[in-house]
LOSE-999408 format. One record per residue (C-alpha): residue number from 1; x, y, z. Coordinates in steps of 0.02 Angstrom, whole numbers, plus 50000, padded with zeros to 5 digits. Layout:
N
+-----+-------+-------+-------+
: num :     u :     v :     w :
+-----+-------+-------+-------+
: NUM :     X :     Y :     Z :
...
+-----+-------+-------+-------+
//
This chain:
244
+-----+-------+-------+-------+
: num :     u :     v :     w :
+-----+-------+-------+-------+
:   1 : 48693 : 53136 : 51068 :
:   2 : 48727 : 53027 : 51219 :
:   3 : 48583 : 52908 : 51257 :
:   4 : 48521 : 52932 : 51436 :
:   5 : 48556 : 52794 : 51559 :
:   6 : 48430 : 52652 : 51547 :
:   7 : 48383 : 52673 : 51729 :
:   8 : 48342 : 52855 : 51694 :
:   9 : 48230 : 52809 : 51548 :
:  10 : 48143 : 52666 : 51635 :
:  11 : 48172 : 52650 : 51822 :
:  12 : 48098 : 52475 : 51813 :
:  13 : 48141 : 52413 : 51639 :
:  14 : 48079 : 52237 : 51670 :
:  15 : 47907 : 52303 : 51716 :
:  16 : 47908 : 52418 : 51565 :
:  17 : 47949 : 52272 : 51450 :
:  18 : 47806 : 52167 : 51521 :
:  19 : 47681 : 52311 : 51508 :
:  20 : 47733 : 52346 : 51329 :
:  21 : 47719 : 52162 : 51286 :
:  22 : 47540 : 52160 : 51352 :
:  23 : 47497 : 52310 : 51244 :
:  24 : 47575 : 52226 : 51094 :
:  25 : 47473 : 52068 : 51126 :
:  26 : 47316 : 52172 : 51145 :
:  27 : 47345 : 52255 : 50976 :
:  28 : 47417 : 52113 : 50873 :
:  29 : 47389 : 51950 : 50966 :
:  30 : 47509 : 51840 : 51063 :
:  31 : 47581 : 51755 : 50908 :
:  32 : 47646 : 51925 : 50847 :
:  33 : 47747 : 51959 : 51005 :
:  34 : 47914 : 52031 : 50951 :
:  35 : 48060 : 52081 : 51061 :
:  36 : 48131 : 52206 : 50937 :
:  37 : 47961 : 52288 : 50919 :
:  38 : 47952 : 52306 : 51108 :
:  39 : 48127 : 52381 : 51110 :
:  40 : 48079 : 52509 : 50978 :
:  41 : 47923 : 52559 : 51074 :
:  42 : 48024 : 52582 : 51233 :
:  43 : 48164 : 52675 : 51142 :
:  44 : 48299 : 52553 : 51195 :
:  45 : 48413 : 52433 : 51105 :
:  46 : 48361 : 52252 : 51083 :
:  47 : 48508 : 52186 : 51187 :
:  48 : 48439 : 52282 : 51336 :
:  49 : 48287 : 52167 : 51334 :
:  50 : 48397 : 52013 : 51326 :
:  51 : 48468 : 52057 : 51497 :
:  52 : 48295 : 52014 : 51567 :
:  53 : 48222 : 51896 : 51437 :
:  54 : 48348 : 51802 : 51330 :
:  55 : 48218 : 51758 : 51198 :
:  56 : 48035 : 51772 : 51154 :
:  57 : 47988 : 51612 : 51243 :
:  58 : 48061 : 51674 : 51407 :
:  59 : 47954 : 51831 : 51392 :
:  60 : 47798 : 51729 : 51350 :
:  61 : 47827 : 51621 : 51503 :
:  62 : 47844 : 51773 : 51615 :
:  63 : 47681 : 51843 : 51545 :
:  64 : 47591 : 51677 : 51572 :
:  65 : 47652 : 51666 : 51752 :
:  66 : 47597 : 51846 : 51782 :
:  67 : 47425 : 51812 : 51706 :
:  68 : 47397 : 51654 : 51807 :
:  69 : 47452 : 51743 : 51966 :
:  70 : 47330 : 51885 : 51936 :
:  71 : 47191 : 51762 : 51894 :
:  72 : 47227 : 51658 : 52048 :
:  73 : 47228 : 51812 : 52159 :
:  74 : 47056 : 51859 : 52094 :
:  75 : 46987 : 51684 : 52119 :
:  76 : 47053 : 51665 : 52296 :
:  77 : 46996 : 51839 : 52345 :
:  78 : 46821 : 51802 : 52281 :
:  79 : 46813 : 51639 : 52378 :
:  80 : 46876 : 51718 : 52538 :
:  81 : 46754 : 51863 : 52525 :
:  82 : 46615 : 51742 : 52574 :
:  83 : 46600 : 51647 : 52739 :
:  84 : 46679 : 51474 : 52732 :
:  85 : 46516 : 51386 : 52774 :
:  86 : 46415 : 51474 : 52637 :
:  87 : 46470 : 51358 : 52499 :
:  88 : 46336 : 51406 : 52371 :
:  89 : 46384 : 51589 : 52380 :
:  90 : 46569 : 51545 : 52375 :
:  91 : 46544 : 51449 : 52213 :
:  92 : 46441 : 51592 : 52143 :
:  93 : 46572 : 51721 : 52192 :
:  94 : 46711 : 51622 : 52109 :
:  95 : 46609 : 51602 : 51951 :
:  96 : 46572 : 51787 : 51934 :
:  97 : 46752 : 51834 : 51976 :
:  98 : 46807 : 51719 : 51834 :
:  99 : 46701 : 51811 : 51707 :
: 100 : 46747 : 51984 : 51774 :
: 101 : 46934 : 51948 : 51768 :
: 102 : 46920 : 51884 : 51590 :
: 103 : 46823 : 52037 : 51532 :
: 104 : 46942 : 52155 : 51622 :
: 105 : 47099 : 52069 : 51555 :
: 106 : 47050 : 51985 : 51390 :
: 107 : 47229 : 51980 : 51325 :
: 108 : 47286 : 51890 : 51483 :
: 109 : 47139 : 51771 : 51474 :
: 110 : 47173 : 51728 : 51293 :
: 111 : 47358 : 51702 : 51327 :
: 112 : 47329 : 51568 : 51459 :
: 113 : 47167 : 51491 : 51394 :
: 114 : 47159 : 51535 : 51211 :
: 115 : 47249 : 51482 : 51052 :
: 116 : 47425 : 51414 : 51085 :
: 117 : 47570 : 51516 : 51020 :
: 118 : 47655 : 51426 : 50875 :
: 119 : 47817 : 51338 : 50924 :
: 120 : 47801 : 51387 : 51106 :
: 121 : 47805 : 51251 : 51239 :
: 122 : 47772 : 51310 : 51416 :
: 123 : 47900 : 51254 : 51546 :
: 124 : 47788 : 51160 : 51666 :
: 125 : 47903 : 51186 : 51815 :
: 126 : 47864 : 51372 : 51802 :
: 127 : 47685 : 51372 : 51739 :
: 128 : 47604 : 51225 : 51829 :
: 129 : 47622 : 51293 : 52007 :
: 130 : 47531 : 51456 : 51968 :
: 131 : 47402 : 51367 : 51860 :
: 132 : 47362 : 51243 : 52000 :
: 133 : 47350 : 51385 : 52126 :
: 134 : 47227 : 51476 : 52013 :
: 135 : 47112 : 51325 : 52004 :
: 136 : 47130 : 51284 : 52188 :
: 137 : 46997 : 51409 : 52242 :
: 138 : 46863 : 51316 : 52144 :
: 139 : 46928 : 51144 : 52192 :
: 140 : 46928 : 51190 : 52377 :
: 141 : 46743 : 51239 : 52371 :
: 142 : 46696 : 51080 : 52276 :
: 143 : 46793 : 50976 : 52402 :
: 144 : 46705 : 51063 : 52547 :
: 145 : 46539 : 51017 : 52467 :
: 146 : 46598 : 50837 : 52452 :
: 147 : 46651 : 50829 : 52634 :
: 148 : 46483 : 50903 : 52686 :
: 149 : 46390 : 50769 : 52587 :
: 150 : 46318 : 50899 : 52470 :
: 151 : 46412 : 50864 : 52309 :
: 152 : 46292 : 50789 : 52183 :
: 153 : 46415 : 50686 : 52082 :
: 154 : 46443 : 50499 : 52063 :
: 155 : 46606 : 50423 : 52118 :
: 156 : 46742 : 50457 : 51992 :
: 157 : 46859 : 50318 : 51934 :
: 158 : 47030 : 50314 : 52015 :
: 159 : 47171 : 50411 : 51935 :
: 160 : 47246 : 50315 : 51790 :
: 161 : 47426 : 50260 : 51823 :
: 162 : 47488 : 50359 : 51674 :
: 163 : 47422 : 50520 : 51752 :
: 164 : 47471 : 50483 : 51931 :
: 165 : 47632 : 50587 : 51923 :
: 166 : 47534 : 50738 : 51862 :
: 167 : 47404 : 50714 : 51998 :
: 168 : 47541 : 50706 : 52130 :
: 169 : 47611 : 50868 : 52060 :
: 170 : 47438 : 50945 : 52069 :
: 171 : 47425 : 50899 : 52254 :
: 172 : 47592 : 50983 : 52286 :
: 173 : 47537 : 51151 : 52214 :
: 174 : 47347 : 51144 : 52212 :
: 175 : 47309 : 51059 : 52377 :
: 176 : 47271 : 50887 : 52448 :
: 177 : 47099 : 50868 : 52373 :
: 178 : 47003 : 50713 : 52319 :
: 179 : 47012 : 50664 : 52134 :
: 180 : 46823 : 50679 : 52123 :
: 181 : 46831 : 50861 : 52180 :
: 182 : 46966 : 50900 : 52053 :
: 183 : 46866 : 50813 : 51915 :
: 184 : 46705 : 50908 : 51952 :
: 185 : 46801 : 51072 : 51964 :
: 186 : 46878 : 51045 : 51793 :
: 187 : 46707 : 51006 : 51719 :
: 188 : 46636 : 51167 : 51793 :
: 189 : 46785 : 51265 : 51732 :
: 190 : 46764 : 51195 : 51556 :
: 191 : 46583 : 51252 : 51550 :
: 192 : 46611 : 51430 : 51610 :
: 193 : 46768 : 51442 : 51504 :
: 194 : 46666 : 51402 : 51350 :
: 195 : 46540 : 51539 : 51384 :
: 196 : 46669 : 51669 : 51430 :
: 197 : 46775 : 51631 : 51277 :
: 198 : 46623 : 51650 : 51164 :
: 199 : 46575 : 51812 : 51251 :
: 200 : 46748 : 51888 : 51234 :
: 201 : 46750 : 51836 : 51052 :
: 202 : 46579 : 51917 : 51025 :
: 203 : 46510 : 51752 : 50962 :
: 204 : 46351 : 51746 : 51067 :
: 205 : 46213 : 51874 : 51091 :
: 206 : 46216 : 51977 : 51249 :
: 207 : 46068 : 51909 : 51347 :
: 208 : 45996 : 52018 : 51486 :
: 209 : 46011 : 52203 : 51521 :
: 210 : 46193 : 52191 : 51573 :
: 211 : 46244 : 52061 : 51444 :
: 212 : 46271 : 51928 : 51577 :
: 213 : 46102 : 51842 : 51567 :
: 214 : 46162 : 51680 : 51488 :
: 215 : 46309 : 51668 : 51608 :
: 216 : 46193 : 51698 : 51756 :
: 217 : 46081 : 51558 : 51692 :
: 218 : 46228 : 51439 : 51677 :
: 219 : 46286 : 51479 : 51854 :
: 220 : 46114 : 51432 : 51919 :
: 221 : 46113 : 51272 : 51817 :
: 222 : 46283 : 51225 : 51888 :
: 223 : 46220 : 51252 : 52065 :
: 224 : 46067 : 51147 : 52032 :
: 225 : 46167 : 51008 : 51951 :
: 226 : 46310 : 50990 : 52075 :
: 227 : 46247 : 51055 : 52244 :
: 228 : 46125 : 50957 : 52350 :
: 229 : 46007 : 51059 : 52461 :
: 230 : 46077 : 51097 : 52633 :
: 231 : 45916 : 51053 : 52721 :
: 232 : 45906 : 50881 : 52638 :
: 233 : 46077 : 50830 : 52569 :
: 234 : 46013 : 50661 : 52505 :
: 235 : 45875 : 50732 : 52395 :
: 236 : 45922 : 50798 : 52223 :
: 237 : 45844 : 50966 : 52188 :
: 238 : 45754 : 50969 : 52021 :
: 239 : 45654 : 51129 : 52032 :
: 240 : 45755 : 51255 : 51930 :
: 241 : 45625 : 51389 : 51963 :
: 242 : 45685 : 51400 : 52143 :
: 243 : 45850 : 51471 : 52077 :
: 244 : 45767 : 51595 : 51962 :
+-----+-------+-------+-------+
//
């Protein structure tokens, strides 16, 4: 029997390979990603995959770039859904979009933020631009708070010379923001990342009727900790009950 033309089987074979790889990761985990297994599932020969992805690492990189792009799109859309001068709601929108994206795409979330794949080293020239773009939504809001005199954070030490090249690269892809804004954004990301990772891994109880109670509490704590009141930007708000 003559095998049908590849374009007849899969009009967009590259897309089919990526989709199948995501399903494989969802079932078996990223470390089990296997090009021959993907080829079998698609009903094609392994060399057909090599025309698009010469090895497993090239496929992993493409998946990481795709995940970061989707994540960044969600973060930027959440930020831009709120008026630019409503910084508290912008921060809140970004935070909830973070959790929603992770819950909707757990395999993508775990690929970019979870356990590293053994023997895989991400090519930074491909991954860093999309990673910086994804974080830029949060950094931009934090920087707007800083410029408005409403960021409750002490001055951060200057960038260490050893990390200056990386910081310059960040500015190229993530935006010309102050090191303090980037630092606070990373601290906020680390905190919500911890909660979301535990939630996806079913390692914490589901507080609240919708299971988001603990996350909602953390979002309010973050607002209280880092945002000074608009009506009195020099007074630190200490009454958590106002946010509840």
